[in-house]
N, C-alpha and C positions, 0 to 999 in steps of 0.2 A: 301145335297147340300149346306145348310147354313154353316155347319162346314167346308166344302171344300173352300167356298169363304173366310171365316175368316182366314183359314190357309194360303190361297194364299195371302191375304192382309198382314198378319204378315210377311210372307216370303219376300214379295216385300219390305216392310218397312225395314227389317233387311238388305237386300242387298243394299238398298239405303243408309242406314247409313254407311255401310262398305265402299261404294264408296265415300261418302262424307268425311269420315275420311281420306281415303287414298289419295284422289285427292285434297281436300280442297275446300273452297267456297270463293266467293268474297263478301267482306263487302260492306256496302252502299257507302263507299268512293272509292271503286274499288280495294282496297288492298286484295291480296289473303291471306286467313287465313287457316292454316292447324290445325286441332284439335289434340292436343297431347293426348297420353293415359292418362286416369284419374289416374291410379296407376301403377307404374312400375311392370312388371310381377313378379320379384323376387329380393329381396334385399340380399338374402343369399350369392350369388356368390360374390357380391361386398364386403360384410362384411367379408367373409372368406378370400378374397384376401388382404384386407386392415388391418385387425386386427393385424397381426404380426409386422406391422410397428408402432403400437400405444403402448405407454408405460404408466405405472403408476408411479407417482413421489411422494415420501414422504420426507418431510423435518423436521428438528428439529432446532428451534431457541431458543437461550437463551435470555429471556426478563427480564427487570428490571423495578422497579418502581411501583409495586402494582398490576400488572396483568390486564387482560382485563376489570375488573369491573371499572377501573378508566376511561375508555372511556366515561362512563355516566356523569363524572364530568368535563372532559377536552376535550370533543369532539367539533365538529363544533357548534359554538354558534347559527348558523342559522338552525341547525337540518337537514342539507342536508346529505343524505346517500351516502357513497362511493359506486359507482356501482361495484367495485371489491371486496367489503368486503365479500360477500356471497360465494366467491370461496375458501376461507380458510376452511379447514376441521372442523368438529364439535368437534374433540378431543382436548380440550384446558384445561390445568391445571390452576387452580386459586390459588391465595395466596396473602394476603395483605403484602405490603412493603417487598418483598423479590424476589430473582431471581426465575424464573419458566421456564419450558420448554414448548414452544408452538409447537405443532405438526400440520402440514398442509398436505393436500392432493391435488394433482393436476394431470395433464396429460401432455403428450407431444407426439412427433412423430419423428421417425428416418428419417434423410434426406440423409444419405449416409452410405456406408459400413464401414467407419472409426469410426463410433460411435457418430457422431454429432446428437444432439437432440434439436429440437425447443420446447420451452414452453413459458409461460408468466413470465415476470419479477416479478410480485407480488407473484408467486408461490415459487420462490427461493430466493427472496431478503432477505439479512441478515441471510441466513441459515448457521448454523454451520455444518450441515450434509445434503447431498442430496443423496437419494437412488432412483435407477431406477429399476423397476420390468418389465421384458419383458413379452410378451404374453405367453411364455413357463414357466413362473414363476421363471426364473433365475433372481437373484438379483445382482446389481452392484453398487459400489460407483461411483458417478459422480463428475466431477470437472466443475467449472464455466469457460466458455470461454469468455463470454462478455454479457453485457445486455444493454438495452436501455429503461430507465424508461419513456421517452416521448411517446413511442408507446407501452409500456408494453410488450416488446419482450425480450427474453433471449435465449442464446445458451449454452448448456452444452454438456459434452462429457463423454462417458464411454470407458474403455479400455478392451482389451482381450475378447471382445464379438465376436463370430463367426457366420457366416451365417445370418447376419442381412438382413432384407428385408425392405429397405427404401421406403417411399412413394414418388410419383411423384407430382411435382407442376403443377397445372392447370392455367387457365387464369380467374381471378375473374372479369375482365372487360366484359367477355362474359356471365356472369351470368345474367339471366333475372328474373324479379319479377314473382313469381309463379313457378319457376323451382324447381325440387326436389333436396334436399340435405340430407346428412347423417352425423350425429355426432357420433364420437366414443370417449370414455373416461372412467373415473373412478368416476362417481358421488357417493358421500358419501362412497368412497373407494370400490365401486362395480366395479372391473376391467372389462375392455373390454365390456362395455355396449354400445349397438348400438341403436340409435334412428333416426327417419326419420321425415322430414317435408319439408316445402317449403321456398324459399326466400321471406320474407315478405316485405322487403324494402332494398334500398341501400343508401349509403351516409349518414347514421344516425350520428348525433352529440349528444353525451350524456354527454358532459362536463368533460371528463376524461383528456383532454389535447389538445394542439394546433393542433394535427394531426388526430383528430377524423374523421373517414370516414368508419363507421362500416356497415357490412352486418347484417341486422336483420332477424332472422329466428324463426319459431315456432317449429323447431325440439327440442325435450325435452332436455334442458340443466339445470344442477343442480350443486351445490357446488361439486367440484372435477373434473368437466369437463374442467376446465380452462387449457388452453394450448394444448388441444386436437385438432385434425383436423376436419374441416368441409369439406366434400367431395362432389363432383358432381357425377353424375351417371356413369361416367367413372372411378371412384375410384381415381380421382386426388384431391389434396388438393387445395381448393379455399379460405379457411379462417382458422383462428386460433381462436377457441372459447375463449372468454375473459370475458364477463360480462353478468349479468342478472338483471332484475328489480325485486327486492324482493316483491314489492307490486302487481306484475302482473303475469299472467300465459301464457305460450306460447310466451314469449318475451325474446329472447336471442340475443347476439351480438358477431360478429366475426370480427377479423381484416382481411381485404382483402389480399390475398396472394400476389397480385401485389405490394401492399404497403410494404409487409414484405420482399420480395425477396432481394432488395438492402440492407436492414438493416441486414439481415441474412448474406449476402456475406461480408459486412464490419465487422461484429462481428467475422466471421470465419477467415478472412484474417488479420484484424487489432486488433481485440479485443475490439474495440470501434466504435462509429458512429460519423462521421463528417458531418456537414450540412452547406450549403451555408448561408451566412449572408449578408443582404443588408444594414442594419443599419438604419432602419426607424421604427417609430411607425405607425400603420395603423388601419383603421376601415372601416366597410362596408358603402356603400352609401345608406342610408335609403331614403325614399321619402322626409323626412324633410330636409335632407342634400342636396339632389338634388335641392330642391327648394331654400334652403339657399345659395347654390353656383351657382344657375342658369344653371344647366347642363341638365335639362329635364330628358329624359329617358336613358341617357348615363349609360352604365354599367361600373363598375370599382371599384377601392379601393382608398380611400382617405388617403393621407400621412398626418398624424397629427403631426409627429415629425421626424426630421432628426438628427441623432446622429453625433455630431461634430467629424470630422476626420475619420469617417467610410466610406465604399465604396460609398454609395449614395451621401453623402456630397461631396466627392472628385470628383464625376462625374457631380455634378451640380444639382441634384434633390433637390427640396425645399418642405417645409411644404405647404400644401394645393394643391400640385400637385395631380392629379388623375391618378393612374397607371391603364392602360387599357390593356396592353399586355406584355408578357415576351417572348423574342425571337419569336415574331410574333404570339404567342398563346394568345388569349383573356383570361383575368381573371376577374371574377365577384364578388368574395367575398374575405375577408381577410384570411379566412382559406385556400381557394384555392391558393392564392398568397403565403401564408406561406409554404404550401406543395410544391409548384413548386420551390420556391427559395431554400428550404431545400434540395430538390433533385438534385440541380445543383452541379457540381463539384467545390470544393473550388479552387480559383485562376482563374477560367474560366471567360472570358469576356462575359457578358450577355447583350443583348439589352433590355432596359426597355423603353416602350412607355408610355408617360404620356400626359394628357391634362392640359395645363396651360393657364388660361384666355381664354378658348375656342379653343386654338390652340394646335395641336398635336406636341409633340417634342420627339426625341429619344436620349437616353443616353447609352453609352457603360460603363458598370459597371464591375469592376473586383471584384468578390465576395470574401469575407473573410470567415474565419471559425466562425460559430455561437458558441458563448459562453453564457451560461445562465446568467452569472453574468453581462453581458452587459444590460440585461433587468431589473436589479435591480435599483430602484430609488436611486439617490445620497444622498437623505436626508430623515430622519424620523421626522424632526422637525414639531411640530404642531404650528398653528397660530390662535390666537383668534382675530377676526376682529370685528369692531364696529357694523356690521350688525347682529352679534350674532351667528357666526358659528366658529367651529374649523375644520381645514383641515389637512390632512397629505398626503405625497407622496404615489402614488400607487405602491405597490411592487408585485412581482409575487405571493407571498403567499396570500395577501388579494385580488389580482385580481382573482386568481383561486377560492378562497372561495366565492367571491361575483358574479362570472360570468362575470368578466371584462377582460378576457384574450385578449391580442392583442389590448388593449385600452390604451389611455393616458388621463391624467387629474389629478386632486387632489380629494381625497376622504373626504367627510364630516363625521367626527367622533363624532361631538356634535352639537346640536342645543339648543340655550339658550331659555328658556321659555319666551314667550311674545315678542320675538325679531322680527325685520323686516324679518329675514330669515324665521322664523316660520310662520309669517303672509303671506309670499309669497308662502308657501306650500312646502318649502324645507324640506328634511328628512335626518336623519342619514343613511348613506350608499349610498346616491346619489353621482354621479361622476360629478364634474364640469369640463367641457371640454373647454369652451370658456367664456371669459369675454368681452362683447361688441365686439363680432365677432372675437376676437383674441384668438388663441389656447393657452391653458395652459398645461404645462407638469410637473410642479413642484410647491412646496409651494413658492419658491422664485419668480417664474413668477407670481403666483397668487397675492402675496403681492405687487409686482411692479404694476400690472394692477389695483389693488384696490387703490394704492397710487396715481395713475394718474387721478382718478376721484375726483371731488370736492364735497363738501357738497351741497346737493340739486340736484345733477345729478342723472339721471336714470341709473341704472346698469342692463344690460341684461346678464343673465347667461344661457348658453346652458348646460343643465344638462341631463345626462343619468341615468335612474332609472331602477334597476333590475326588469325584468318582466313587464315593462311599456313603455320602449322606451325613446324617447327624450322629454324633457320638457324645455320651455323657461320661466324662472322666472325673473320678473321685480321688482327691489327694488330701492327705492329712498334713496340715501345715506344721 
């Protein structure tokens, strides 16, 4: 009798669980929640269908100047690791002061029957030879169609390949955190390796460039997976595996396919990528800046610089305007604004909404073509000021190295021992953004602002410090 009651209780509990899973339950907030299956029933069908569309890529590059060992002497002085470095294969020839062949491994996937293949730019960059090995072990020479270093995407093509099985694009915007994904590639040269995991996060910024918007996953990704597809459970490509954290486990990053689609189309049709250019220097509205400009909780992006003669200048946008929307769509961060403008058609008239002195204004801006050289500072001259600092213009190179992308200002390169600047707490690597509430975009502007202050005056410097945020330094001249 006791056994019968226990059996009945277990049976009822199991039936209740089945009903709960199939019909869902209501949460405390009233929202209906349907429990997903803990593990998909079978990955084998998905893997079997997708693997023919995944390729192994092998490249050979001729390197000069002493080999990889020289990276230890002429690398990043701040010892920051390139997130893409670990995707190059382990087979590297070394040799002091001579040419050597660097062999790299990577992955890619077929997107159509004509032989177009998507991979990462860092897999094929500067390659003298690109080999593609299909899942049936047939090998082809590939030619470069186009590449986009800013998003680390590249398009290559093979010829005379028959019965190709391209993969389909999915919708990365529909991915939810916790949903299952599958990675296929060639880690360490082990072709057609299939791993599974979940989406750990979306919208990750890892410092690789101005268009960071990565999917983070714990699907096992290793050197050689780079350029391979990240698939949803329908076998659709939702991301392109790109980077790993060398010091972590179960942390990989993929470019969302929705970001990649337009770039791939441009590479396929034009061989290059063109992006919209507004012609402004921008930065995020931090709590300190909101307080500084008296805008409260307003979301938006501060215009720190307007380039003379460029679209924003011609339309009437000014420095210290706060951009709040593009074509009616709100923007909250500088990265978001950069991506939105870059995705707009060159020559298209775009409506930019800004806050100026608390009043909203709208400007019609005809976007130009973005050119990276426009971002380069006009001068590299250093200035030694009586307060005891040397500054230099902010260039794309030192901006990327120090984490100041999309920023404006002058960079402190030297602090004199015992100087007023040192006493005020300034440090080498600080970015001076304003002098007495006036924006600074070059060494020339900094020198002019300093010349306008008299001996004995208090100088207020708005400074941004890497990994510390904004600091106001007060110095008596």
